[in-house]
MARKE-725014 format. One record per residue (C-alpha): residue in one letter; x, y, z. Coordinates in steps of 0.1 Angstrom, whole numbers, plus 2048, in hexadecimal, padded with zeros to 3 digits. Each point is the difference from the previous one (the first is absolute). Layout:
! residues N
<rec res="a" xx="X" yy="Y" zz="Z"/>
...
***
This chain:
! residues 442
<rec res="m" xx="C7D" yy="868" zz="19C"/>
<rec res="t" xx="7F9" yy="7E3" zz="7E8"/>
<rec res="v" xx="805" yy="7DF" zz="811"/>
<rec res="t" xx="81B" yy="7EE" zz="7EC"/>
<rec res="v" xx="80C" yy="7DD" zz="808"/>
<rec res="r" xx="817" yy="7E7" zz="7EE"/>
<rec res="f" xx="806" yy="7DB" zz="7FC"/>
<rec res="a" xx="824" yy="7F9" zz="7F9"/>
<rec res="p" xx="807" yy="7DC" zz="7F6"/>
<rec res="s" xx="822" yy="7F4" zz="7F3"/>
<rec res="p" xx="7FE" yy="7EE" zz="7DF"/>
<rec res="t" xx="815" yy="7E4" zz="80D"/>
<rec res="g" xx="7E5" yy="7E6" zz="806"/>
<rec res="k" xx="7DB" yy="7FA" zz="800"/>
<rec res="l" xx="7E6" yy="813" zz="815"/>
<rec res="h" xx="7F3" yy="7EC" zz="81E"/>
<rec res="v" xx="7E5" yy="805" zz="819"/>
<rec res="g" xx="816" yy="814" zz="818"/>
<rec res="n" xx="80A" yy="81C" zz="7E9"/>
<rec res="v" xx="7DE" yy="800" zz="7EF"/>
<rec res="r" xx="7EF" yy="806" zz="822"/>
<rec res="a" xx="816" yy="820" zz="802"/>
<rec res="a" xx="7F7" yy="80A" zz="7DD"/>
<rec res="l" xx="7DB" yy="7FB" zz="807"/>
<rec res="w" xx="800" yy="814" zz="820"/>
<rec res="n" xx="812" yy="81D" zz="7EF"/>
<rec res="w" xx="7E7" yy="7FE" zz="7E3"/>
<rec res="l" xx="7E2" yy="7FF" zz="817"/>
<rec res="y" xx="80C" yy="81E" zz="814"/>
<rec res="a" xx="808" yy="814" zz="7E0"/>
<rec res="r" xx="7DE" yy="7F9" zz="7F0"/>
<rec res="k" xx="7ED" yy="808" zz="820"/>
<rec res="a" xx="812" yy="821" zz="803"/>
<rec res="g" xx="7FC" yy="809" zz="7DB"/>
<rec res="g" xx="826" yy="7FF" zz="7FE"/>
<rec res="r" xx="81A" yy="7F1" zz="7E9"/>
<rec res="f" xx="810" yy="7DD" zz="800"/>
<rec res="v" xx="822" yy="7FF" zz="7F1"/>
<rec res="l" xx="812" yy="7E0" zz="7F4"/>
<rec res="r" xx="825" yy="804" zz="805"/>
<rec res="i" xx="815" yy="7E4" zz="7F1"/>
<rec res="d" xx="81F" yy="7FD" zz="816"/>
<rec res="d" xx="818" yy="7F3" zz="7E5"/>
<rec res="t" xx="821" yy="80F" zz="80A"/>
<rec res="d" xx="80E" yy="7DD" zz="804"/>
<rec res="k" xx="808" yy="7FB" zz="7DB"/>
<rec res="e" xx="80D" yy="7DD" zz="804"/>
<rec res="r" xx="7E1" yy="7F2" zz="810"/>
<rec res="s" xx="7E4" yy="816" zz="7F2"/>
<rec res="t" xx="7EF" yy="7F4" zz="7E0"/>
<rec res="k" xx="7E6" yy="80E" zz="7E8"/>
<rec res="a" xx="7EE" yy="7DF" zz="802"/>
<rec res="y" xx="7FB" yy="803" zz="826"/>
<rec res="e" xx="7F5" yy="825" zz="7FC"/>
<rec res="d" xx="7E6" yy="7F6" zz="7E6"/>
<rec res="a" xx="7F4" yy="7E4" zz="816"/>
<rec res="i" xx="7FC" yy="818" zz="81E"/>
<rec res="k" xx="7EB" yy="817" zz="7EA"/>
<rec res="a" xx="7EC" yy="7E3" zz="7F3"/>
<rec res="d" xx="7F9" yy="7F4" zz="824"/>
<rec res="l" xx="7F5" yy="823" zz="80B"/>
<rec res="a" xx="7E9" yy="803" zz="7E2"/>
<rec res="w" xx="7F1" yy="7DE" zz="807"/>
<rec res="l" xx="7F9" yy="80A" zz="824"/>
<rec res="g" xx="7F0" yy="821" zz="7F4"/>
<rec res="l" xx="81B" yy="816" zz="810"/>
<rec res="d" xx="804" yy="81C" zz="7E6"/>
<rec res="y" xx="81B" yy="81B" zz="805"/>
<rec res="d" xx="801" yy="824" zz="7F7"/>
<rec res="e" xx="825" yy="802" zz="7F8"/>
<rec res="t" xx="81D" yy="7E8" zz="7FB"/>
<rec res="v" xx="824" yy="808" zz="806"/>
<rec res="n" xx="81F" yy="7EA" zz="7FB"/>
<rec res="q" xx="81E" yy="808" zz="817"/>
<rec res="s" xx="817" yy="7F5" zz="7E4"/>
<rec res="d" xx="7F6" yy="820" zz="7ED"/>
<rec res="r" xx="809" yy="816" zz="81E"/>
<rec res="f" xx="825" yy="7FC" zz="807"/>
<rec res="a" xx="807" yy="824" zz="7F8"/>
<rec res="q" xx="7E9" yy="80A" zz="81D"/>
<rec res="y" xx="811" yy="7E8" zz="817"/>
<rec res="d" xx="822" yy="80C" zz="7F6"/>
<rec res="a" xx="7F6" yy="824" zz="808"/>
<rec res="a" xx="7F3" yy="7F6" zz="822"/>
<rec res="r" xx="820" yy="7ED" zz="806"/>
<rec res="d" xx="815" yy="81E" zz="7F8"/>
<rec res="r" xx="7EB" yy="816" zz="817"/>
<rec res="l" xx="805" yy="7E8" zz="81D"/>
<rec res="i" xx="826" yy="7FE" zz="7FA"/>
<rec res="e" xx="802" yy="825" zz="7FF"/>
<rec res="a" xx="7ED" yy="803" zz="821"/>
<rec res="g" xx="818" yy="7E7" zz="810"/>
<rec res="l" xx="7E4" yy="7E6" zz="805"/>
<rec res="l" xx="80C" yy="7E6" zz="7E7"/>
<rec res="y" xx="822" yy="7F2" zz="806"/>
<rec res="p" xx="816" yy="7E5" zz="7F0"/>
<rec res="c" xx="809" yy="7E0" zz="812"/>
<rec res="y" xx="819" yy="7E6" zz="7F6"/>
<rec res="e" xx="7FB" yy="7E2" zz="817"/>
<rec res="t" xx="7F9" yy="7DF" zz="7EE"/>
<rec res="a" xx="7E2" yy="7EA" zz="809"/>
<rec res="e" xx="818" yy="7E9" zz="813"/>
<rec res="e" xx="80F" yy="81C" zz="814"/>
<rec res="l" xx="7DD" yy="80E" zz="809"/>
<rec res="d" xx="7F5" yy="7DD" zz="80A"/>
<rec res="r" xx="81E" yy="7FD" zz="817"/>
<rec res="k" xx="7F9" yy="821" zz="810"/>
<rec res="r" xx="7DC" yy="7F6" zz="807"/>
<rec res="k" xx="80B" yy="7DF" zz="810"/>
<rec res="l" xx="819" yy="813" zz="817"/>
<rec res="q" xx="7E5" yy="819" zz="80A"/>
<rec res="r" xx="7E8" yy="7E4" zz="809"/>
<rec res="a" xx="81C" yy="7EE" zz="814"/>
<rec res="r" xx="804" yy="81F" zz="814"/>
<rec res="g" xx="7DB" yy="804" zz="806"/>
<rec res="l" xx="7FD" yy="81E" zz="7E9"/>
<rec res="p" xx="7E6" yy="805" zz="7E5"/>
<rec res="p" xx="80E" yy="7F8" zz="7DD"/>
<rec res="v" xx="7FE" yy="824" zz="7F4"/>
<rec res="y" xx="819" yy="80E" zz="7E7"/>
<rec res="d" xx="81C" yy="812" zz="813"/>
<rec res="r" xx="804" yy="81C" zz="7E6"/>
<rec res="a" xx="825" yy="7F7" zz="7FC"/>
<rec res="a" xx="7FF" yy="80D" zz="7DC"/>
<rec res="l" xx="7FA" yy="823" zz="80D"/>
<rec res="k" xx="822" yy="800" zz="811"/>
<rec res="l" xx="813" yy="7F8" zz="7E0"/>
<rec res="t" xx="817" yy="81B" zz="7F2"/>
<rec res="d" xx="801" yy="808" zz="7DB"/>
<rec res="a" xx="821" yy="7EE" zz="7FE"/>
<rec res="e" xx="7F1" yy="7E1" zz="810"/>
<rec res="r" xx="7E3" yy="800" zz="7E8"/>
<rec res="q" xx="816" yy="804" zz="7E2"/>
<rec res="a" xx="816" yy="7E3" zz="80C"/>
<rec res="l" xx="7E1" yy="7EA" zz="804"/>
<rec res="e" xx="7F4" yy="809" zz="7DD"/>
<rec res="a" xx="823" yy="7F9" zz="7F2"/>
<rec res="e" xx="7FC" yy="7DD" zz="80E"/>
<rec res="g" xx="7E1" yy="7FD" zz="7E9"/>
<rec res="r" xx="7E6" yy="805" zz="81B"/>
<rec res="k" xx="7E0" yy="810" zz="7F5"/>
<rec res="p" xx="7ED" yy="814" zz="81A"/>
<rec res="h" xx="7DD" yy="7FA" zz="80A"/>
<rec res="w" xx="7EE" yy="81F" zz="80D"/>
<rec res="r" xx="7EE" yy="804" zz="821"/>
<rec res="f" xx="7E7" yy="81A" zz="80C"/>
<rec res="k" xx="80B" yy="811" zz="820"/>
<rec res="l" xx="7E3" yy="7FE" zz="818"/>
<rec res="s" xx="7F9" yy="81A" zz="81A"/>
<rec res="q" xx="800" yy="7E5" zz="81C"/>
<rec res="q" xx="7E1" yy="811" zz="80E"/>
<rec res="p" xx="7DC" yy="7F2" zz="805"/>
<rec res="q" xx="7E9" yy="803" zz="7E2"/>
<rec res="m" xx="7DB" yy="801" zz="809"/>
<rec res="w" xx="7E1" yy="7FF" zz="7EB"/>
<rec res="n" xx="7DB" yy="7F9" zz="805"/>
<rec res="d" xx="7FB" yy="7DF" zz="7EE"/>
<rec res="l" xx="7DD" yy="7FD" zz="7F2"/>
<rec res="i" xx="7FE" yy="7DC" zz="80C"/>
<rec res="r" xx="81A" yy="7FD" zz="81C"/>
<rec res="g" xx="7FA" yy="822" zz="810"/>
<rec res="e" xx="81D" yy="814" zz="80F"/>
<rec res="t" xx="820" yy="7EE" zz="7F4"/>
<rec res="t" xx="825" yy="808" zz="807"/>
<rec res="v" xx="820" yy="7F3" zz="7F0"/>
<rec res="d" xx="820" yy="80A" zz="811"/>
<rec res="t" xx="819" yy="802" zz="7E4"/>
<rec res="a" xx="81C" yy="7FD" zz="819"/>
<rec res="s" xx="7F8" yy="7DB" zz="801"/>
<rec res="v" xx="802" yy="7FC" zz="7DA"/>
<rec res="s" xx="81E" yy="7FE" zz="7EA"/>
<rec res="d" xx="805" yy="81C" zz="7E7"/>
<rec res="p" xx="7EE" yy="7F0" zz="7E2"/>
<rec res="v" xx="812" yy="7F8" zz="7E0"/>
<rec res="l" xx="7F0" yy="814" zz="7E4"/>
<rec res="i" xx="818" yy="7F7" zz="7E4"/>
<rec res="r" xx="812" yy="7DF" zz="7FC"/>
<rec res="g" xx="824" yy="7FC" zz="7F6"/>
<rec res="d" xx="7F7" yy="7FA" zz="7DC"/>
<rec res="g" xx="7ED" yy="821" zz="7FF"/>
<rec res="m" xx="7DD" yy="7F0" zz="802"/>
<rec res="y" xx="7E6" yy="813" zz="814"/>
<rec res="l" xx="7EF" yy="7EC" zz="81B"/>
<rec res="y" xx="7DB" yy="805" zz="808"/>
<rec res="t" xx="802" yy="81C" zz="819"/>
<rec res="l" xx="80C" yy="81F" zz="7ED"/>
<rec res="p" xx="7ED" yy="7FB" zz="7DF"/>
<rec res="s" xx="7E0" yy="7F9" zz="814"/>
<rec res="c" xx="803" yy="821" zz="813"/>
<rec res="v" xx="809" yy="814" zz="7E1"/>
<rec res="d" xx="7E2" yy="7F1" zz="7EE"/>
<rec res="d" xx="7E8" yy="806" zz="81D"/>
<rec res="i" xx="80A" yy="824" zz="800"/>
<rec res="d" xx="7FE" yy="805" zz="7DA"/>
<rec res="l" xx="7DF" yy="7ED" zz="7FD"/>
<rec res="k" xx="7F1" yy="813" zz="81D"/>
<rec res="i" xx="7F8" yy="7E0" zz="813"/>
<rec res="t" xx="7EA" yy="80A" zz="81E"/>
<rec res="h" xx="7FC" yy="7DE" zz="810"/>
<rec res="v" xx="816" yy="7E1" zz="802"/>
<rec res="m" xx="7EE" yy="7E0" zz="80A"/>
<rec res="r" xx="816" yy="7E1" zz="804"/>
<rec res="g" xx="809" yy="7E3" zz="816"/>
<rec res="e" xx="80C" yy="805" zz="824"/>
<rec res="d" xx="822" yy="7F1" zz="7F7"/>
<rec res="h" xx="807" yy="823" zz="7F1"/>
<rec res="v" xx="7FC" yy="812" zz="821"/>
<rec res="t" xx="825" yy="804" zz="806"/>
<rec res="n" xx="805" yy="80A" zz="7DC"/>
<rec res="t" xx="7E7" yy="81C" zz="805"/>
<rec res="g" xx="814" yy="810" zz="81C"/>
<rec res="v" xx="81E" yy="800" zz="7E8"/>
<rec res="q" xx="7EC" yy="80D" zz="7E3"/>
<rec res="i" xx="7F1" yy="81D" zz="813"/>
<rec res="e" xx="823" yy="80D" zz="805"/>
<rec res="i" xx="807" yy="7FC" zz="7DB"/>
<rec res="f" xx="7E0" yy="812" zz="7F7"/>
<rec res="k" xx="80A" yy="81D" zz="816"/>
<rec res="a" xx="824" yy="801" zz="7F3"/>
<rec res="l" xx="7F2" yy="803" zz="7DC"/>
<rec res="g" xx="7E9" yy="81C" zz="80A"/>
<rec res="g" xx="7E0" yy="7EA" zz="7FC"/>
<rec res="e" xx="7E3" yy="7FC" zz="817"/>
<rec res="p" xx="7FD" yy="7DC" zz="80D"/>
<rec res="p" xx="7DF" yy="7F0" zz="7F6"/>
<rec res="q" xx="7E8" yy="7F2" zz="81A"/>
<rec res="f" xx="808" yy="7DB" zz="808"/>
<rec res="a" xx="7EA" yy="7E2" zz="807"/>
<rec res="h" xx="811" yy="7DF" zz="808"/>
<rec res="h" xx="7EA" yy="7E2" zz="800"/>
<rec res="s" xx="806" yy="7DE" zz="80E"/>
<rec res="l" xx="80D" yy="7E4" zz="7EA"/>
<rec res="l" xx="7EE" yy="7E2" zz="7F3"/>
<rec res="v" xx="806" yy="7DF" zz="810"/>
<rec res="g" xx="7F4" yy="7DD" zz="7F7"/>
<rec res="a" xx="7E2" yy="7EF" zz="80F"/>
<rec res="d" xx="818" yy="7F0" zz="818"/>
<rec res="g" xx="80D" yy="821" zz="80B"/>
<rec res="q" xx="822" yy="7FB" zz="7EF"/>
<rec res="g" xx="80E" yy="81A" zz="7E8"/>
<rec res="l" xx="7F7" yy="7FE" zz="7DB"/>
<rec res="s" xx="81C" yy="7FC" zz="7E8"/>
<rec res="k" xx="7FB" yy="815" zz="7E0"/>
<rec res="r" xx="813" yy="7E5" zz="7EE"/>
<rec res="l" xx="7E4" yy="7E7" zz="804"/>
<rec res="g" xx="7F2" yy="7FF" zz="7DD"/>
<rec res="a" xx="7DD" yy="7F8" zz="80A"/>
<rec res="l" xx="7FD" yy="822" zz="811"/>
<rec res="s" xx="808" yy="813" zz="7E0"/>
<rec res="i" xx="7E4" yy="812" zz="7EF"/>
<rec res="e" xx="809" yy="7EF" zz="7DF"/>
<rec res="a" xx="7FC" yy="7DE" zz="810"/>
<rec res="m" xx="7DF" yy="809" zz="810"/>
<rec res="r" xx="7F3" yy="80D" zz="7DE"/>
<rec res="e" xx="80B" yy="7E0" zz="7EF"/>
<rec res="d" xx="7EF" yy="7EC" zz="81B"/>
<rec res="g" xx="7DF" yy="810" zz="7F7"/>
<rec res="l" xx="7FB" yy="817" zz="81E"/>
<rec res="e" xx="7EC" yy="81F" zz="7FB"/>
<rec res="p" xx="812" yy="822" zz="804"/>
<rec res="a" xx="7E3" yy="80D" zz="815"/>
<rec res="a" xx="805" yy="7E3" zz="818"/>
<rec res="i" xx="824" yy="809" zz="805"/>
<rec res="t" xx="7F9" yy="825" zz="805"/>
<rec res="s" xx="7E2" yy="7FA" zz="816"/>
<rec res="l" xx="817" yy="7EB" zz="818"/>
<rec res="l" xx="81F" yy="816" zz="7FF"/>
<rec res="a" xx="7EC" yy="820" zz="805"/>
<rec res="k" xx="7F3" yy="7F3" zz="822"/>
<rec res="l" xx="81D" yy="7EB" zz="80D"/>
<rec res="g" xx="80E" yy="811" zz="81E"/>
<rec res="t" xx="7E2" yy="817" zz="805"/>
<rec res="a" xx="7E2" yy="7FF" zz="818"/>
<rec res="d" xx="7E8" yy="7FB" zz="7E3"/>
<rec res="p" xx="7F2" yy="7DE" zz="7F6"/>
<rec res="v" xx="80B" yy="7F0" zz="7E0"/>
<rec res="a" xx="7E4" yy="7FE" zz="7E6"/>
<rec res="p" xx="7FE" yy="7FE" zz="7DA"/>
<rec res="a" xx="803" yy="822" zz="7EF"/>
<rec res="s" xx="801" yy="802" zz="7DB"/>
<rec res="d" xx="801" yy="826" zz="7FF"/>
<rec res="l" xx="822" yy="80E" zz="80A"/>
<rec res="r" xx="7F1" yy="823" zz="803"/>
<rec res="r" xx="7E9" yy="7F3" zz="81C"/>
<rec res="l" xx="81E" yy="7F2" zz="812"/>
<rec res="a" xx="811" yy="822" zz="7FC"/>
<rec res="e" xx="7E3" yy="812" zz="810"/>
<rec res="r" xx="804" yy="7EB" zz="81F"/>
<rec res="f" xx="826" yy="802" zz="803"/>
<rec res="d" xx="809" yy="80F" zz="822"/>
<rec res="f" xx="822" yy="801" zz="812"/>
<rec res="d" xx="7ED" yy="7FF" zz="821"/>
<rec res="r" xx="7F4" yy="7DD" zz="7F7"/>
<rec res="i" xx="823" yy="7F2" zz="7FB"/>
<rec res="g" xx="80F" yy="7EB" zz="81C"/>
<rec res="r" xx="824" yy="7FA" zz="80B"/>
<rec res="a" xx="7FF" yy="7DA" zz="803"/>
<rec res="p" xx="80E" yy="7EB" zz="7E3"/>
<rec res="a" xx="7E6" yy="7F8" zz="7E6"/>
<rec res="r" xx="7FB" yy="7DB" zz="7F8"/>
<rec res="f" xx="7FD" yy="7F7" zz="7DC"/>
<rec res="d" xx="7EE" yy="7DF" zz="7FC"/>
<rec res="p" xx="7FC" yy="7F1" zz="7DD"/>
<rec res="a" xx="7E2" yy="7ED" zz="80C"/>
<rec res="e" xx="7EF" yy="821" zz="809"/>
<rec res="l" xx="808" yy="80D" zz="7DD"/>
<rec res="e" xx="7F1" yy="7E0" zz="7F1"/>
<rec res="a" xx="7E0" yy="804" zz="813"/>
<rec res="l" xx="7FE" yy="825" zz="7F7"/>
<rec res="n" xx="805" yy="7F8" zz="7DB"/>
<rec res="a" xx="7E3" yy="7E7" zz="801"/>
<rec res="k" xx="7E9" yy="818" zz="812"/>
<rec res="l" xx="808" yy="81C" zz="7E8"/>
<rec res="l" xx="7F7" yy="7E9" zz="7E2"/>
<rec res="h" xx="7E0" yy="7F5" zz="812"/>
<rec res="e" xx="7F5" yy="824" zz="802"/>
<rec res="t" xx="80B" yy="80B" zz="7DD"/>
<rec res="p" xx="7E3" yy="808" zz="7E9"/>
<rec res="y" xx="802" yy="7F3" zz="7DD"/>
<rec res="e" xx="802" yy="823" zz="7F1"/>
<rec res="a" xx="820" yy="808" zz="815"/>
<rec res="a" xx="812" yy="7E3" zz="7F0"/>
<rec res="a" xx="7ED" yy="7FD" zz="7DF"/>
<rec res="d" xx="81E" yy="804" zz="7E9"/>
<rec res="r" xx="815" yy="7E6" zz="812"/>
<rec res="l" xx="7E3" yy="7E8" zz="803"/>
<rec res="a" xx="7F6" yy="804" zz="7DB"/>
<rec res="a" xx="824" yy="7F7" zz="7F7"/>
<rec res="l" xx="7FB" yy="7E0" zz="814"/>
<rec res="g" xx="7DE" yy="7F9" zz="7EF"/>
<rec res="v" xx="7ED" yy="806" zz="821"/>
<rec res="s" xx="7DC" yy="80C" zz="7FD"/>
<rec res="k" xx="7EF" yy="814" zz="81A"/>
<rec res="p" xx="7E9" yy="7E3" zz="80B"/>
<rec res="v" xx="81E" yy="7E9" zz="804"/>
<rec res="w" xx="813" yy="81A" zz="814"/>
<rec res="e" xx="7E4" yy="807" zz="817"/>
<rec res="a" xx="7FA" yy="7DB" zz="806"/>
<rec res="a" xx="824" yy="7F6" zz="807"/>
<rec res="q" xx="813" yy="81E" zz="80C"/>
<rec res="g" xx="7FA" yy="7F6" zz="824"/>
<rec res="n" xx="814" yy="7E0" zz="7FB"/>
<rec res="i" xx="821" yy="80E" zz="7F3"/>
<rec res="t" xx="81F" yy="80D" zz="80F"/>
<rec res="r" xx="811" yy="80B" zz="7E0"/>
<rec res="l" xx="7EF" yy="80F" zz="7E1"/>
<rec res="r" xx="80E" yy="7E3" zz="7EB"/>
<rec res="d" xx="7ED" yy="7E7" zz="816"/>
<rec res="i" xx="7E0" yy="80B" zz="7EE"/>
<rec res="g" xx="80C" yy="7ED" zz="7E2"/>
<rec res="r" xx="7F7" yy="7DF" zz="811"/>
<rec res="w" xx="7DC" yy="80B" zz="805"/>
<rec res="v" xx="7FE" yy="80C" zz="7DC"/>
<rec res="q" xx="809" yy="7DD" zz="7F6"/>
<rec res="v" xx="7E7" yy="7F1" zz="818"/>
<rec res="i" xx="7E3" yy="816" zz="7F5"/>
<rec res="e" xx="807" yy="805" zz="7DB"/>
<rec res="g" xx="818" yy="7E4" zz="7F6"/>
<rec res="e" xx="801" yy="7DB" zz="805"/>
<rec res="i" xx="80B" yy="7EC" zz="81F"/>
<rec res="d" xx="802" yy="7DB" zz="80A"/>
<rec res="p" xx="7E5" yy="7FC" zz="81B"/>
<rec res="v" xx="80A" yy="7EF" zz="820"/>
<rec res="i" xx="7E6" yy="7E6" zz="808"/>
<rec res="e" xx="7FF" yy="7F7" zz="825"/>
<rec res="n" xx="7DD" yy="7F1" zz="801"/>
<rec res="k" xx="7F4" yy="7F5" zz="7DD"/>
<rec res="a" xx="7DD" yy="7F6" zz="80B"/>
<rec res="l" xx="7FB" yy="822" zz="810"/>
<rec res="t" xx="80D" yy="814" zz="7E3"/>
<rec res="d" xx="7ED" yy="7EB" zz="7E6"/>
<rec res="k" xx="7E0" yy="807" zz="813"/>
<rec res="a" xx="809" yy="825" zz="802"/>
<rec res="a" xx="805" yy="800" zz="7DA"/>
<rec res="a" xx="7DD" yy="7F2" zz="7FB"/>
<rec res="l" xx="7F1" yy="81A" zz="818"/>
<rec res="a" xx="812" yy="81E" zz="7F2"/>
<rec res="p" xx="7E5" yy="819" zz="7F3"/>
<rec res="d" xx="7FF" yy="80A" zz="7DB"/>
<rec res="a" xx="806" yy="825" zz="809"/>
<rec res="l" xx="818" yy="80C" zz="81A"/>
<rec res="g" xx="7FC" yy="81F" zz="816"/>
<rec res="p" xx="809" yy="80D" zz="822"/>
<rec res="d" xx="7EA" yy="7E7" zz="812"/>
<rec res="s" xx="80A" yy="7E2" zz="7EC"/>
<rec res="w" xx="81B" yy="7F3" zz="818"/>
<rec res="a" xx="7E8" yy="801" zz="81D"/>
<rec res="t" xx="7E5" yy="7EF" zz="7EC"/>
<rec res="l" xx="818" yy="7E5" zz="7F4"/>
<rec res="t" xx="80F" yy="7F8" zz="821"/>
<rec res="k" xx="7DF" yy="7FF" zz="812"/>
<rec res="a" xx="7F2" yy="7E8" zz="7E6"/>
<rec res="l" xx="81F" yy="7EB" zz="802"/>
<rec res="q" xx="7FF" yy="7FE" zz="826"/>
<rec res="q" xx="7DC" yy="7F4" zz="7FE"/>
<rec res="e" xx="809" yy="7E5" zz="7E6"/>
<rec res="t" xx="81F" yy="7F3" zz="810"/>
<rec res="g" xx="800" yy="80A" zz="825"/>
<rec res="a" xx="823" yy="80F" zz="7FC"/>
<rec res="k" xx="806" yy="821" zz="812"/>
<rec res="g" xx="81C" yy="817" zz="80B"/>
<rec res="r" xx="823" yy="7F9" zz="7F3"/>
<rec res="k" xx="7F6" yy="7DE" zz="7F2"/>
<rec res="l" xx="7E6" yy="812" zz="7EA"/>
<rec res="f" xx="813" yy="820" zz="7F6"/>
<rec res="m" xx="824" yy="7F5" zz="7FC"/>
<rec res="p" xx="7FA" yy="7E5" zz="7E5"/>
<rec res="l" xx="7EC" yy="81A" zz="7EC"/>
<rec res="r" xx="81B" yy="81B" zz="804"/>
<rec res="l" xx="81C" yy="7E7" zz="7F6"/>
<rec res="a" xx="7EC" yy="7F5" zz="7E1"/>
<rec res="l" xx="7F7" yy="823" zz="7F5"/>
<rec res="t" xx="821" yy="812" zz="807"/>
<rec res="g" xx="81B" yy="7E6" zz="807"/>
<rec res="e" xx="808" yy="814" zz="820"/>
<rec res="k" xx="7F8" yy="7FA" zz="825"/>
<rec res="s" xx="7FA" yy="825" zz="805"/>
<rec res="g" xx="7F7" yy="81E" zz="7EC"/>
<rec res="p" xx="7E5" yy="819" zz="7F7"/>
<rec res="e" xx="7DC" yy="7FB" zz="80C"/>
<rec res="m" xx="7F0" yy="7E5" zz="7EC"/>
<rec res="a" xx="7E0" yy="813" zz="7FE"/>
<rec res="v" xx="813" yy="81B" zz="7EC"/>
<rec res="l" xx="814" yy="7E7" zz="7EB"/>
<rec res="l" xx="7E4" yy="7EA" zz="7F5"/>
<rec res="p" xx="7EF" yy="819" zz="7E8"/>
<rec res="l" xx="822" yy="80A" zz="7F2"/>
<rec res="l" xx="808" yy="7DC" zz="7F7"/>
<rec res="g" xx="7E0" yy="7FA" zz="7ED"/>
<rec res="v" xx="7EA" yy="7E1" zz="801"/>
<rec res="e" xx="812" yy="7EB" zz="7E6"/>
<rec res="k" xx="821" yy="804" zz="811"/>
<rec res="v" xx="7F1" yy="7FA" zz="822"/>
<rec res="r" xx="7EF" yy="7DF" zz="7F5"/>
<rec res="a" xx="81F" yy="7F4" zz="7EE"/>
<rec res="r" xx="817" yy="806" zz="81D"/>
<rec res="l" xx="7E8" yy="7F0" zz="818"/>
<rec res="r" xx="801" yy="7E1" zz="7EA"/>
<rec res="g" xx="826" yy="800" zz="801"/>
<rec res="e" xx="806" yy="80D" zz="7DD"/>
<rec res="r" xx="81B" yy="819" zz="7F7"/>
<rec res="a" xx="7EE" yy="820" zz="7F9"/>
***
């Protein structure tokens, strides 16, 4: 058996951290098992699905490094769904219903008032041919429901363990709307059978759907895949995340300058027993993926944790790993190695390129001190020059600690914090050092 998983986004909006976490975990499992990762575009909703969103989804996955072995568009597979529909009708498992949304809502309210679960009462199964014809003559278009067995469906969930859904407590699901549009459930089952999907990993909000889908798989003669339902992401405050929050879209994160490896490093470990750490190699993450390490508690997504992880990743990135990007920004290896520990976004390095190789307006806090430093600056600068200069300056002026170091840093960089001055000084060069210490733009 070749492990085959799928990620099935709808091209009706942007990818966000919640569905990317599902995509990532499926990808990690497939790559660890030497299997296949299928991208299935769920675009049966022709009114809301757009090519622009589909292209954006593919661009986000490529940026994150999540390649796929096959891509399938549901909009190309209506013939297969029609064939499955006909088989279910012939088997007596798909039946037409004529209630309007208002009538169904009224039924549910009455059931709740009587203390009953709001489950569809299967009234449509009692209609005679004449009654159906009369309803259609009124202009009513039927929606089609799958007739559940009303028996418990059990499976060994790879995350939750032994799981049971009693389909007697669930309404017969609508598979086809009154306008003829297929809803998610039937096309998904047909695709999983045809694409030979072996494992379905998704959020725990699909647990009830899984009980329903197992029955549909069996009705279509397919073997249900193995299921793994993971907990959902919540915010740092424990509240649910809304996928409509633009800041949580992958596109927004990319535009904000976050590194793809920071996002995947965090999402790969959220909800597991493993510590979160920078990981620039997705294959290494895949090697460590393990269902046994995944917990049941909601996983907290904290943007501050992502920020810190992004900074740490950059601090550990060797110049060679980002050479093309850094060269495009005009960043040399010495500048990168001097300043990378002081950035949280790659673009932040531009400030230090300007400080080291460009001109700045020095900030003079203690002119007497910096003038004296300019006079004491050695003609040649090396690794020990900063220590030599500050020691001589301390002996000359008696200044020490912050009162010694801060005026020098402000004059030389214009910043209150930054890279080690011992490293910066040789990169600045003696002429620039002396000029800035004198308060001249250099």
